[in-house]
VEXMIPA-476039 format. One record per atom (N, C-alpha, C, O): x, y, z; residue in one letter. Coordinates in steps of 0.1 Angstrom, whole numbers, padded with zeros to 4 digits, always signed. Example, Ala and Ser with C-alpha at 12.3 -4.5 7.8 and 13.67 -1.06 7.14 Angstrom:
<rs>
+0132-0057+0078a
+0123-0045+0078a
+0132-0033+0078a
+0142-0033+0085a
+0128-0022+0071s
+0137-0011+0071s
+0129+0000+0079s
+0134+0011+0080s
</rs>
This chain:
<rs>
+0678+0598+1173x
+0692+0597+1169x
+0698+0611+1166x
+0691+0621+1164x
+0711+0611+1166x
+0718+0624+1164x
+0731+0621+1156x
+0733+0610+1152x
+0738+0632+1154x
+0751+0631+1148x
+0761+0640+1155x
+0759+0651+1157x
+0773+0634+1158x
+0783+0641+1165x
+0797+0639+1158x
+0799+0628+1152x
+0805+0649+1159x
+0819+0647+1156x
+0827+0643+1169x
+0824+0648+1180x
+0837+0634+1167x
+0844+0630+1179x
+0859+0631+1176x
+0864+0626+1166x
+0867+0637+1185x
+0881+0637+1184x
+0887+0632+1197x
+0882+0634+1208x
+0898+0624+1195x
+0906+0619+1206x
+0919+0627+1207x
+0926+0629+1197x
+0921+0633+1219x
+0932+0643+1220x
+0942+0639+1231x
+0938+0636+1243x
+0954+0637+1227x
+0965+0634+1237x
+0970+0647+1244x
+0972+0657+1237x
+0971+0647+1257x
+0975+0659+1264x
+0988+0656+1272x
+0994+0666+1276x
+0992+0644+1273x
+1005+0640+1279x
+1009+0626+1275x
+1001+0620+1268x
+1021+0622+1279x
+1025+0608+1274x
+1035+0602+1284x
+1043+0610+1290x
+1034+0589+1286x
+1045+0582+1293x
+1053+0574+1282x
+1047+0567+1274x
+1066+0575+1283x
+1074+0569+1273x
+1078+0555+1276x
+1080+0546+1268x
+1079+0552+1289x
+1083+0539+1293x
+1074+0534+1304x
+1077+0534+1316x
+1062+0529+1300x
+1052+0524+1310x
+1054+0508+1310x
+1055+0502+1300x
+1055+0502+1322x
+1056+0488+1323x
+1045+0481+1315x
+1033+0484+1318x
+1048+0471+1307x
+1038+0464+1299x
+1028+0457+1309x
+1016+0455+1306x
+1033+0452+1320x
+1025+0445+1330x
+1014+0454+1335x
+1004+0448+1340x
+1015+0467+1334x
+1004+0475+1339x
+0992+0476+1329x
+0981+0479+1332x
+0996+0473+1316x
+0986+0473+1305x
+0979+0459+1304x
+0967+0459+1300x
+0986+0449+1307x
+0981+0435+1305x
+0984+0427+1317x
+0996+0424+1320x
+0974+0422+1324x
+0976+0414+1336x
+0984+0402+1332x
+0982+0395+1323x
+0994+0399+1341x
+1003+0387+1339x
+1014+0389+1330x
+1023+0380+1329x
+1016+0400+1323x
+1027+0402+1314x
+1039+0408+1322x
+1043+0419+1319x
+1044+0401+1332x
+1055+0405+1340x
+1068+0404+1332x
+1069+0396+1323x
+1077+0413+1335x
+1090+0413+1328x
+1089+0413+1313x
+1097+0406+1306x
+1080+0421+1308x
+1078+0422+1294x
+1082+0435+1288x
+1078+0439+1277x
+1090+0442+1295x
+1095+0455+1290x
+1086+0467+1292x
+1077+0466+1301x
+1087+0477+1284x
+1080+0489+1285x
+1073+0493+1272x
+1076+0487+1262x
+1063+0502+1273x
+1056+0506+1262x
+1053+0521+1263x
+1053+0527+1274x
+1050+0528+1251x
+1046+0541+1251x
+1031+0542+1254x
+1023+0534+1248x
+1027+0551+1263x
+1013+0551+1267x
+1008+0566+1266x
+1013+0574+1273x
+0998+0569+1257x
+0993+0582+1257x
+0983+0585+1268x
+0977+0576+1274x
+0982+0598+1272x
+0972+0602+1282x
+0962+0611+1274x
+0967+0621+1269x
+0950+0608+1273x
+0940+0614+1264x
+0927+0618+1271x
+0924+0613+1282x
+0920+0627+1264x
+0906+0629+1267x
+0899+0631+1253x
+0906+0630+1243x
+0886+0633+1253x
+0879+0633+1240x
+0869+0645+1239x
+0864+0649+1250x
+0866+0649+1227x
+0856+0659+1224x
+0844+0652+1217x
+0846+0644+1208x
+0832+0655+1221x
+0820+0651+1214x
+0812+0664+1210x
+0807+0671+1219x
+0812+0667+1198x
+0806+0680+1193x
+0794+0678+1184x
+0795+0670+1174x
+0783+0684+1187x
+0771+0683+1178x
+0758+0685+1186x
+0758+0686+1198x
+0747+0687+1178x
+0734+0688+1184x
+0734+0700+1194x
+0727+0700+1204x
+0742+0711+1190x
+0742+0723+1199x
+0751+0722+1211x
+0750+0730+1220x
+0759+0711+1212x
+0767+0709+1224x
+0781+0707+1221x
+0784+0701+1210x
+0790+0710+1230x
+0804+0706+1229x
+0807+0700+1243x
+0808+0706+1253x
+0809+0687+1242x
+0811+0679+1254x
+0825+0673+1254x
+0831+0671+1244x
+0829+0670+1266x
+0842+0662+1268x
+0840+0650+1276x
+0831+0649+1284x
+0848+0640+1273x
+0849+0628+1282x
+0862+0629+1289x
+0873+0628+1283x
+0861+0631+1302x
+0873+0633+1311x
+0880+0646+1308x
+0878+0652+1297x
+0889+0651+1317x
+0895+0664+1316x
+0910+0664+1318x
+0916+0674+1318x
+0916+0652+1320x
+0930+0652+1322x
+0934+0657+1336x
+0925+0657+1345x
+0946+0662+1338x
+0950+0667+1351x
+0957+0681+1349x
+0962+0684+1338x
+0957+0689+1359x
+0964+0701+1359x
+0978+0698+1365x
+0979+0692+1375x
+0988+0703+1358x
+1002+0700+1362x
+1007+0709+1373x
+1017+0717+1370x
+1001+0709+1384x
+1004+0717+1396x
+1003+0709+1408x
+0995+0699+1408x
+1009+0713+1419x
+1007+0707+1433x
+1008+0692+1433x
+1017+0686+1427x
+0998+0686+1439x
+0999+0671+1441x
+0997+0664+1428x
+1002+0653+1426x
+0989+0669+1419x
+0987+0663+1406x
+1001+0663+1398x
+1004+0653+1391x
+1009+0673+1400x
+1022+0673+1394x
+1030+0662+1400x
+1038+0655+1392x
+1030+0660+1413x
+1037+0649+1419x
+1032+0635+1413x
+1041+0627+1410x
+1019+0633+1412x
+1014+0620+1407x
+1018+0618+1393x
+1022+0607+1389x
+1018+0629+1385x
+1022+0628+1371x
+1037+0625+1370x
+1041+0617+1362x
+1045+0631+1378x
+1060+0629+1377x
+1063+0615+1381x
+1072+0608+1375x
+1057+0610+1392x
+1061+0596+1396x
+1055+0586+1386x
+1059+0574+1386x
+1045+0590+1378x
+1040+0581+1368x
+1048+0581+1355x
+1046+0573+1346x
+1058+0590+1354x
+1066+0592+1343x
+1060+0600+1331x
+1064+0598+1320x
+1051+0608+1334x
+1044+0616+1324x
+1053+0627+1318x
+1061+0633+1326x
+1052+0630+1306x
+1060+0641+1299x
+1051+0648+1289x
+1040+0643+1286x
+1056+0659+1284x
+1049+0666+1273x
+1036+0672+1276x
+1028+0676+1267x
+1032+0673+1289x
+1019+0678+1293x
+1016+0692+1287x
+1025+0701+1287x
+1004+0694+1282x
+1000+0707+1277x
+0986+0710+1283x
+0978+0700+1285x
+0983+0722+1286x
+0970+0726+1292x
+0959+0725+1282x
+0961+0725+1270x
+0946+0724+1286x
+0935+0722+1277x
+0934+0733+1266x
+0930+0731+1255x
+0938+0745+1270x
+0937+0756+1260x
+0946+0753+1248x
+0942+0757+1237x
+0958+0748+1250x
+0967+0744+1239x
+0962+0732+1232x
+0963+0732+1219x
+0957+0722+1239x
+0953+0710+1232x
+0940+0712+1224x
+0939+0707+1212x
+0930+0719+1230x
+0917+0720+1223x
+0918+0729+1211x
+0910+0728+1201x
+0927+0739+1211x
+0927+0749+1200x
+0931+0742+1186x
+0928+0748+1176x
+0937+0730+1187x
+0940+0723+1174x
+0928+0719+1167x
+0928+0718+1155x
+0916+0718+1174x
+0904+0714+1167x
+0894+0726+1168x
+0882+0725+1167x
+0900+0738+1170x
+0892+0751+1170x
+0883+0753+1181x
+0873+0760+1180x
+0887+0748+1193x
+0879+0750+1205x
+0887+0757+1217x
+0899+0757+1216x
+0879+0762+1227x
+0885+0767+1239x
+0879+0760+1251x
+0867+0755+1249x
+0885+0760+1262x
+0879+0754+1274x
+0865+0760+1277x
+0856+0753+1282x
+0864+0773+1275x
+0851+0779+1278x
+0840+0774+1269x
+0828+0776+1272x
+0843+0768+1257x
+0833+0763+1248x
+0826+0750+1254x
+0815+0746+1249x
+0832+0743+1263x
+0827+0730+1268x
+0815+0732+1277x
+0816+0739+1287x
+0804+0726+1274x
+0792+0728+1282x
+0789+0716+1290x
+0781+0716+1300x
+0795+0704+1287x
+0791+0692+1294x
+0804+0683+1295x
+0812+0683+1285x
+0806+0677+1306x
+0818+0668+1308x
+0813+0655+1315x
+0806+0656+1325x
+0817+0644+1309x
+0814+0631+1314x
+0827+0625+1320x
+0837+0624+1313x
+0827+0622+1333x
+0838+0617+1340x
+0837+0602+1341x
+0828+0597+1347x
+0846+0595+1334x
+0846+0580+1335x
+0849+0575+1349x
+0843+0565+1353x
+0859+0581+1355x
+0863+0577+1369x
+0872+0588+1375x
+0876+0597+1367x
+0875+0587+1388x
+0881+0598+1395x
+0896+0597+1397x
+0901+0604+1405x
+0903+0589+1389x
+0917+0589+1390x
+0923+0602+1385x
+0916+0609+1377x
+0934+0606+1391x
+0939+0620+1389x
+0940+0624+1374x
+0938+0636+1371x
+0944+0615+1365x
+0946+0618+1351x
+0933+0619+1343x
+0933+0621+1331x
+0922+0617+1350x
+0909+0618+1343x
+0900+0629+1348x
+0892+0635+1341x
+0902+0633+1361x
+0893+0643+1367x
+0901+0655+1373x
+0895+0663+1379x
+0914+0655+1371x
+0923+0665+1378x
+0924+0679+1372x
+0933+0686+1374x
+0914+0682+1364x
+0914+0696+1357x
+0901+0702+1356x
+0898+0709+1346x
+0891+0699+1365x
+0878+0704+1363x
+0877+0719+1364x
+0868+0725+1358x
+0887+0726+1371x
+0886+0740+1372x
+0889+0747+1358x
+0886+0759+1357x
+0894+0740+1349x
+0897+0746+1336x
+0885+0748+1327x
+0886+0754+1316x
+0873+0743+1331x
+0861+0743+1323x
+0850+0750+1330x
+0841+0744+1336x
+0850+0763+1331x
+0841+0771+1339x
+0827+0771+1335x
+0818+0774+1343x
+0824+0767+1323x
+0810+0767+1318x
+0804+0753+1317x
+0793+0752+1311x
+0811+0743+1322x
+0806+0729+1320x
+0798+0724+1331x
+0800+0728+1343x
+0789+0715+1328x
+0782+0707+1338x
+0787+0693+1338x
+0790+0688+1327x
+0790+0687+1349x
+0797+0675+1350x
+0788+0663+1354x
+0778+0665+1362x
+0791+0651+1349x
+0784+0639+1353x
+0794+0629+1357x
+0804+0626+1350x
+0791+0623+1369x
+0799+0612+1374x
+0790+0602+1382x
+0780+0606+1387x
+0794+0589+1382x
+0786+0580+1390x
+0787+0583+1405x
+0798+0586+1410x
+0775+0583+1411x
+0775+0586+1425x
+0784+0576+1433x
+0790+0580+1443x
+0784+0564+1429x
+0792+0554+1436x
+0807+0558+1435x
+0814+0556+1445x
+0811+0564+1425x
+0825+0567+1423x
+0829+0578+1433x
+0840+0577+1440x
+0821+0588+1435x
+0824+0599+1444x
+0823+0594+1459x
+0831+0596+1467x
+0812+0586+1462x
+0810+0581+1475x
+0821+0572+1480x
+0826+0574+1491x
+0826+0563+1471x
+0836+0554+1475x
+0850+0560+1477x
+0858+0556+1485x
+0853+0570+1469x
+0865+0577+1470x
+0865+0586+1483x
+0876+0587+1489x
+0854+0591+1487x
+0853+0598+1500x
+0856+0588+1511x
+0863+0591+1521x
+0850+0576+1510x
+0853+0566+1520x
+0868+0562+1520x
+0874+0561+1531x
+0874+0560+1508x
+0888+0556+1507x
+0897+0566+1513x
+0907+0563+1520x
+0894+0579+1511x
+0902+0590+1516x
+0901+0591+1531x
+0910+0597+1538x
+0891+0586+1537x
+0889+0586+1552x
+0896+0575+1559x
+0896+0575+1571x
+0901+0565+1552x
+0908+0554+1558x
+0921+0557+1565x
+0927+0567+1561x
+0925+0550+1575x
+0938+0552+1581x
+0950+0551+1571x
+0948+0545+1561x
+0961+0557+1575x
+0972+0558+1566x
+0977+0544+1561x
+0982+0543+1550x
+0975+0533+1569x
+0980+0520+1564x
+0973+0515+1552x
+0977+0506+1546x
+0961+0521+1549x
+0954+0518+1537x
+0957+0527+1525x
+0949+0528+1515x
+0969+0533+1525x
+0972+0543+1515x
+0972+0538+1501x
+0970+0546+1492x
+0975+0525+1499x
+0976+0520+1485x
+0962+0522+1478x
+0962+0524+1466x
+0951+0521+1486x
+0938+0521+1480x
+0936+0535+1473x
+0930+0536+1463x
+0941+0545+1479x
+0939+0559+1474x
+0950+0565+1466x
+0950+0576+1462x
+0960+0556+1463x
+0972+0561+1455x
+0968+0569+1442x
+0974+0579+1440x
+0959+0564+1434x
+0957+0571+1421x
+0948+0584+1422x
+0945+0590+1411x
+0944+0588+1434x
+0935+0599+1435x
+0941+0610+1443x
+0948+0608+1453x
+0938+0622+1438x
+0942+0634+1445x
+0931+0639+1454x
+0920+0642+1448x
+0932+0640+1467x
+0921+0645+1475x
+0916+0658+1471x
+0904+0661+1472x
+0924+0667+1465x
+0920+0680+1460x
+0910+0678+1449x
+0900+0686+1448x
+0912+0668+1440x
+0902+0666+1429x
+0889+0662+1434x
+0878+0666+1429x
+0888+0654+1445x
+0876+0650+1451x
+0869+0662+1457x
+0857+0663+1456x
+0877+0670+1464x
+0871+0682+1470x
+0866+0691+1459x
+0855+0697+1460x
+0872+0692+1447x
+0867+0700+1436x
+0854+0695+1431x
+0845+0703+1428x
+0852+0682+1431x
+0839+0676+1427x
+0829+0680+1437x
+0817+0684+1433x
+0832+0680+1450x
+0822+0684+1460x
+0819+0699+1459x
+0807+0703+1461x
+0828+0707+1455x
+0826+0721+1453x
+0816+0723+1441x
+0808+0732+1442x
+0817+0715+1431x
+0808+0716+1420x
+0794+0713+1424x
+0784+0719+1418x
+0792+0704+1434x
+0778+0702+1438x
+0772+0715+1444x
+0760+0718+1443x
+0780+0722+1451x
+0775+0735+1457x
+0772+0745+1447x
+0763+0754+1449x
+0778+0744+1435x
+0776+0753+1424x
+0765+0748+1415x
+0761+0754+1405x
+0759+0736+1418x
+0748+0730+1410x
+0754+0727+1396x
+0746+0728+1386x
+0766+0722+1396x
+0773+0719+1383x
+0777+0705+1382x
+0785+0701+1373x
+0772+0696+1391x
+0776+0682+1391x
+0763+0674+1393x
+0756+0676+1402x
+0761+0664+1384x
+0751+0654+1385x
+0757+0641+1389x
+0766+0636+1383x
+0752+0636+1400x
+0756+0622+1405x
+0747+0612+1399x
+0735+0612+1402x
+0752+0603+1391x
+0744+0594+1383x
+0744+0581+1391x
+0754+0576+1395x
+0732+0575+1392x
+0730+0563+1399x
+0726+0552+1389x
+0714+0549+1386x
+0737+0545+1384x
+0734+0535+1374x
+0734+0540+1360x
+0739+0551+1357x
+0726+0534+1351x
+0725+0538+1337x
+0717+0551+1336x
+0708+0553+1343x
+0721+0559+1326x
+0713+0572+1323x
+0713+0574+1308x
+0723+0576+1302x
+0701+0573+1303x
+0699+0574+1289x
+0697+0589+1284x
+0691+0597+1291x
+0702+0591+1272x
+0700+0604+1266x
+0703+0616+1275x
+0695+0625+1276x
+0715+0616+1281x
+0720+0627+1288x
+0721+0639+1279x
+0716+0650+1283x
+0726+0637+1267x
+0725+0646+1256x
+0718+0637+1245x
+0717+0625+1247x
+0712+0643+1235x
+0706+0634+1225x
+0715+0623+1220x
+0726+0626+1215x
+0710+0611+1222x
+0717+0599+1217x
+0730+0596+1224x
+0739+0589+1219x
+0732+0602+1236x
+0744+0600+1244x
+0739+0594+1258x
+0731+0600+1265x
+0745+0582+1261x
+0740+0576+1274x
+0752+0572+1282x
+0764+0571+1277x
+0750+0570+1295x
+0760+0566+1305x
+0757+0553+1310x
+0746+0550+1313x
+0767+0544+1310x
+0765+0530+1314x
+0775+0527+1326x
+0787+0529+1324x
+0770+0521+1337x
+0779+0518+1348x
+0788+0506+1345x
+0784+0497+1339x
+0800+0506+1351x
+0809+0495+1351x
+0815+0494+1365x
+0828+0496+1366x
+0807+0493+1375x
+0812+0494+1389x
+0821+0483+1393x
+0820+0472+1388x
+0830+0487+1402x
+0840+0478+1408x
+0848+0470+1398x
+0851+0458+1399x
+0853+0478+1388x
+0862+0472+1378x
+0875+0480+1379x
+0882+0478+1389x
+0879+0488+1370x
+0891+0496+1371x
+0890+0505+1383x
+0900+0508+1390x
+0878+0510+1387x
+0876+0519+1398x
+0862+0515+1404x
+0855+0507+1398x
+0859+0521+1415x
+0847+0518+1422x
+0834+0520+1414x
+0825+0512+1414x
+0834+0532+1408x
+0822+0536+1401x
+0824+0540+1386x
+0819+0551+1382x
+0832+0532+1379x
+0835+0536+1365x
+0822+0537+1357x
+0812+0531+1360x
+0822+0545+1347x
+0811+0545+1337x
+0816+0547+1323x
+0827+0553+1321x
+0809+0541+1314x
+0811+0542+1299x
+0803+0554+1294x
+0792+0557+1300x
+0807+0559+1283x
+0799+0569+1276x
+0796+0564+1262x
+0806+0561+1254x
+0784+0562+1258x
+0780+0556+1246x
+0773+0567+1237x
+0763+0573+1241x
+0778+0568+1225x
+0772+0577+1215x
+0767+0570+1203x
+0774+0562+1197x
+0754+0572+1200x
+0748+0565+1188x
+0745+0575+1177x
+0735+0582+1177x
+0754+0575+1168x
+0753+0585+1157x
+0743+0579+1146x
+0743+0568+1142x
+0735+0588+1141x
+0725+0585+1131x
+0732+0580+1118x
+0727+0571+1112x
+0743+0587+1115x
+0750+0583+1102x
+0757+0570+1104x
+0762+0564+1094x
+0758+0564+1116x
+0765+0551+1118x
+0755+0540+1120x
+0759+0529+1124x
+0742+0542+1116x
+0732+0532+1117x
+0737+0519+1111x
+0741+0519+1099x
+0736+0508+1118x
+0741+0495+1113x
+0755+0491+1117x
+0759+0480+1115x
+0763+0501+1121x
+0777+0499+1125x
+0779+0498+1140x
+0789+0494+1144x
+0769+0502+1148x
+0770+0501+1162x
+0774+0515+1168x
+0778+0524+1160x
+0773+0516+1181x
+0776+0529+1187x
+0791+0531+1189x
+0799+0521+1187x
+0796+0543+1193x
+0809+0545+1198x
+0808+0545+1213x
+0798+0550+1219x
+0818+0539+1219x
+0818+0538+1234x
+0831+0542+1239x
+0842+0536+1236x
+0831+0551+1248x
+0843+0556+1256x
+0844+0547+1268x
+0835+0546+1276x
+0855+0540+1269x
+0856+0528+1279x
+0863+0532+1292x
+0865+0523+1300x
+0867+0545+1294x
+0875+0547+1306x
+0888+0540+1305x
+0895+0540+1295x
+0892+0533+1316x
+0905+0526+1316x
+0902+0511+1318x
+0911+0504+1322x
+0891+0506+1314x
+0888+0492+1315x
+0895+0484+1303x
+0896+0472+1303x
+0899+0492+1293x
+0908+0487+1283x
+0919+0497+1280x
+0916+0509+1281x
+0931+0493+1278x
+0942+0502+1276x
+0949+0499+1262x
+0959+0505+1259x
+0944+0489+1255x
+0948+0486+1242x
+0938+0477+1235x
+0929+0471+1242x
+0938+0477+1222x
+0928+0468+1215x
+0931+0454+1218x
+0923+0445+1216x
+0943+0451+1222x
+0947+0437+1225x
+0939+0432+1238x
+0938+0420+1239x
+0935+0441+1247x
+0927+0437+1258x
+0914+0430+1254x
+0909+0421+1260x
+0909+0435+1242x
+0896+0430+1237x
+0898+0419+1227x
+0890+0409+1226x
+0909+0419+1219x
+0911+0410+1208x
+0920+0398+1212x
+0919+0388+1205x
+0927+0399+1223x
+0937+0389+1226x
+0950+0391+1219x
+0951+0398+1209x
+0961+0386+1225x
+0974+0388+1220x
+0976+0382+1206x
+0984+0387+1198x
+0970+0371+1203x
+0971+0365+1190x
+0959+0367+1181x
+0957+0360+1172x
+0950+0377+1185x
+0938+0379+1178x
+0928+0368+1180x
+0919+0366+1171x
+0929+0360+1190x
+0920+0349+1192x
+0908+0352+1200x
+0899+0343+1202x
+0906+0365+1204x
+0894+0369+1210x
+0894+0366+1225x
+0884+0368+1232x
+0905+0362+1231x
+0906+0359+1245x
+0908+0372+1253x
+0918+0379+1251x
+0899+0376+1261x
+0900+0389+1268x
+0912+0389+1278x
+0914+0379+1285x
+0919+0400+1278x
+0930+0402+1287x
+0928+0414+1296x
+0928+0425+1290x
+0925+0413+1309x
+0923+0424+1317x
+0936+0433+1318x
+0947+0428+1316x
+0934+0445+1321x
+0945+0454+1323x
+0952+0451+1336x
+0946+0445+1346x
+0965+0454+1337x
+0972+0451+1350x
+0969+0461+1360x
+0971+0459+1372x
+0963+0473+1356x
+0959+0483+1366x
+0944+0482+1368x
+0936+0488+1362x
+0941+0473+1378x
+0927+0470+1381x
+0925+0473+1396x
+0931+0466+1404x
+0918+0484+1399x
+0917+0488+1413x
+0908+0480+1421x
+0908+0479+1434x
+0898+0473+1415x
+0888+0465+1422x
+0888+0451+1418x
+0896+0443+1424x
+0880+0446+1409x
+0877+0432+1406x
+0881+0429+1392x
+0875+0434+1383x
+0891+0420+1390x
+0896+0417+1377x
+0885+0409+1369x
+0884+0411+1357x
+0878+0400+1376x
+0868+0392+1369x
+0857+0401+1364x
+0852+0399+1353x
+0853+0411+1372x
+0843+0420+1367x
+0848+0428+1355x
+0840+0432+1346x
+0861+0431+1355x
+0867+0438+1344x
+0866+0430+1331x
+0862+0435+1321x
+0869+0417+1332x
+0868+0408+1321x
+0853+0408+1316x
+0851+0408+1304x
+0844+0407+1325x
+0830+0406+1321x
+0825+0420+1315x
+0817+0420+1306x
+0831+0431+1320x
+0828+0444+1314x
+0833+0445+1300x
+0827+0451+1291x
+0845+0439+1297x
+0850+0439+1283x
+0840+0431+1274x
+0838+0435+1263x
+0835+0420+1279x
+0825+0412+1271x
+0813+0421+1268x
+0807+0420+1257x
+0808+0428+1279x
+0796+0436+1277x
+0799+0447+1266x
+0790+0449+1258x
+0811+0453+1267x
+0814+0463+1257x
+0814+0457+1243x
+0809+0463+1233x
+0820+0445+1241x
+0821+0439+1228x
+0807+0435+1223x
+0805+0436+1211x
+0799+0431+1231x
+0785+0428+1227x
+0778+0441+1222x
+0770+0440+1212x
+0780+0452+1229x
+0773+0464+1225x
+0778+0469+1212x
+0770+0476+1205x
+0790+0467+1208x
+0796+0472+1195x
+0796+0461+1185x
+0803+0462+1175x
+0789+0450+1187x
+0788+0439+1177x
+0802+0433+1174x
+0805+0429+1163x
+0810+0432+1185x
+0824+0426+1184x
+0833+0434+1175x
+0844+0428+1171x
+0830+0446+1172x
+0839+0455+1164x
+0847+0464+1174x
+0842+0474+1178x
+0858+0459+1178x
+0866+0467+1188x
+0870+0481+1184x
+0872+0489+1192x
+0870+0483+1171x
+0873+0497+1166x
+0863+0507+1170x
+0865+0519+1167x
+0851+0503+1175x
+0841+0512+1179x
+0843+0516+1194x
+0836+0525+1199x
+0853+0511+1200x
+0857+0514+1214x
+0868+0525+1214x
+0878+0523+1207x
+0866+0535+1222x
+0876+0546+1222x
+0883+0546+1236x
+0876+0547+1246x
+0896+0545+1235x
+0904+0543+1248x
+0913+0555+1249x
+0917+0562+1240x
+0916+0558+1262x
+0924+0570+1265x
+0939+0567+1268x
+0947+0576+1270x
+0943+0554+1268x
+0957+0551+1270x
+0962+0541+1260x
+0972+0534+1262x
+0956+0540+1249x
+0959+0530+1239x
+0968+0536+1228x
+0963+0544+1220x
+0980+0531+1227x
+0989+0536+1217x
+0985+0531+1203x
+0988+0538+1193x
+0978+0520+1202x
+0973+0516+1189x
+0961+0523+1184x
+0957+0521+1173x
+0956+0533+1192x
+0945+0541+1187x
+0949+0549+1174x
+0941+0552+1165x
+0962+0553+1174x
+0967+0562+1163x
+0967+0554+1150x
+0969+0560+1139x
+0967+0541+1150x
+0966+0533+1138x
+0951+0530+1135x
+0948+0526+1123x
+0942+0531+1144x
+0928+0527+1142x
+0921+0539+1135x
+0913+0537+1126x
+0924+0551+1139x
+0917+0563+1135x
+0927+0573+1127x
+0939+0572+1130x
+0922+0581+1118x
+0931+0591+1111x
+0937+0600+1122x
+0930+0606+1130x
+0950+0601+1123x
+0957+0608+1134x
+0969+0616+1129x
+0974+0613+1117x
+0973+0625+1137x
+0984+0634+1133x
+0991+0640+1145x
+0985+0639+1156x
+1002+0645+1144x
+1009+0652+1155x
+1005+0667+1155x
+1005+0673+1144x
+1002+0672+1167x
+0999+0686+1168x
+1011+0694+1170x
+1022+0688+1169x
+1010+0707+1173x
+1022+0716+1173x
+1031+0713+1185x
+1043+0716+1184x
+1027+0706+1195x
+1035+0702+1207x
+1040+0688+1206x
+1045+0683+1216x
+1038+0681+1195x
+1043+0668+1194x
+1033+0657+1199x
+1035+0645+1199x
+1021+0662+1204x
+1011+0653+1209x
+1002+0649+1198x
+1000+0656+1188x
+0996+0637+1199x
+0988+0632+1188x
+0973+0635+1190x
+0968+0637+1201x
+0966+0635+1178x
+0952+0637+1178x
+0946+0627+1168x
+0953+0623+1159x
+0934+0623+1171x
+0927+0614+1162x
+0913+0619+1159x
+0906+0623+1168x
+0910+0618+1146x
+0896+0622+1142x
+0888+0609+1141x
+0889+0602+1131x
+0880+0607+1151x
+0873+0594+1151x
+0861+0594+1141x
+0860+0584+1134x
+0853+0605+1141x
+0843+0606+1131x
+0838+0621+1130x
+0841+0628+1139x
+0832+0624+1119x
+0828+0638+1117x
+0813+0638+1113x
+0808+0630+1105x
+0806+0647+1120x
+0792+0649+1117x
+0790+0656+1103x
+0800+0662+1099x
+0779+0654+1096x
+0777+0660+1083x
+0780+0675+1084x
+0774+0682+1093x
+0788+0681+1076x
+0791+0695+1075x
+0803+0699+1084x
+0807+0711+1083x
+0808+0690+1092x
+0819+0693+1101x
+0832+0693+1092x
+0834+0684+1085x
+0841+0703+1094x
+0853+0704+1087x
+0864+0695+1094x
+0865+0694+1106x
+0871+0688+1085x
+0882+0679+1090x
+0894+0688+1094x
+0897+0698+1088x
+0901+0684+1105x
+0913+0691+1110x
+0925+0683+1106x
+0936+0688+1110x
+0924+0672+1100x
+0936+0664+1096x
+0944+0672+1086x
+0939+0675+1075x
+0957+0675+1089x
+0965+0682+1079x
+0967+0674+1067x
+0969+0662+1067x
+0967+0681+1056x
+0967+0673+1043x
+0981+0667+1041x
+0982+0656+1034x
+0992+0673+1046x
+1005+0668+1043x
+1010+0658+1054x
+1022+0654+1054x
+1002+0655+1065x
+1006+0646+1075x
+0999+0633+1073x
+0987+0632+1071x
+1007+0622+1073x
+1002+0609+1072x
+0995+0605+1085x
+0999+0610+1095x
+0986+0595+1084x
+0979+0590+1096x
+0988+0581+1103x
+0997+0575+1097x
+0986+0579+1116x
+0993+0570+1124x
+1005+0577+1131x
+1009+0588+1126x
+1010+0572+1141x
+1021+0578+1149x
+1034+0576+1142x
+1036+0566+1135x
+1043+0585+1144x
+1057+0584+1139x
+1066+0577+1148x
+1070+0582+1159x
+1070+0565+1145x
+1078+0557+1154x
+1092+0564+1155x
+1098+0563+1166x
+1097+0570+1144x
+1110+0577+1145x
+1109+0588+1155x
+1119+0590+1163x
+1098+0596+1156x
+1097+0607+1166x
+1096+0601+1180x
+1102+0607+1189x
+1090+0590+1182x
+1089+0584+1195x
+1103+0579+1200x
+1106+0581+1212x
+1110+0573+1191x
+1124+0569+1195x
+1133+0581+1198x
+1140+0580+1208x
+1132+0591+1190x
+1140+0603+1193x
+1137+0609+1206x
+1145+0613+1214x
+1124+0610+1209x
+1119+0615+1222x
+1124+0607+1234x
+1129+0612+1244x
+1124+0594+1232x
+1128+0585+1243x
+1143+0587+1246x
+1147+0587+1257x
+1151+0590+1235x
+1166+0591+1237x
+1169+0604+1244x
+1179+0605+1252x
+1160+0615+1243x
+1164+0628+1248x
+1157+0630+1262x
+1160+0640+1268x
+1149+0621+1266x
+1141+0623+1278x
+1150+0621+1291x
+1145+0622+1302x
</rs>
């Protein structure tokens, strides 16, 4: 067992995301604020990240713009709020290869990367299809896939085939294939200080709100996301697998597009108006939560931002 500190870091935001993309079947239900995040896992002599966001240049800029993203900040600006630099990152776990999760690998020159082999293989296949199959590859930037291939030449990418235990001490990778993407994977952290409470699990995009796991009325009926690239039934089964792993405590699940995350964990606004959440702290780790900032997102700030956008 081990002990890690975990932070959830917002690096961009969509102010008006269709609710139907978050919850399957919720058509004509208006829009929602959706954060774009990645996470830090620090401890046991390592500083790791789960996903890396995107670089706001070239085709990734185009994908971000058509997705309605705003407030983007580079990793150097986002990470320094918790006292880190991109060069400090030694390990990166990629949950899946959509542009907003893998589109910034070049910013982390000292990191070794882990991704499911199926994820890379199937996106190479998808990118080779004729133009009429363009919908399949919409969320992926070919340059990002090329960058992953470049990492193999540098011996900085491990292709994972299914589950992988103890990639770092008490950190494991779990496949969730053919759900939100071809070769999604979860990242599970088992902290010694959390014995009896269950692990922390980074879910990629198989959940985008705690309501996906709890149901709209809190009745426990799973609701798949509206953005499912592969098999919706497998996504629902994956939600059940996640809930079983965390003893039905959804607050042990860490999501990268969940606006309700800021109410689940102690959170605050950084210098650029982006949110951060302190999920847990290892013994001896200093808290970065400002003393004079209340936890949770400021609804007034979000409304003001929406008016000026």
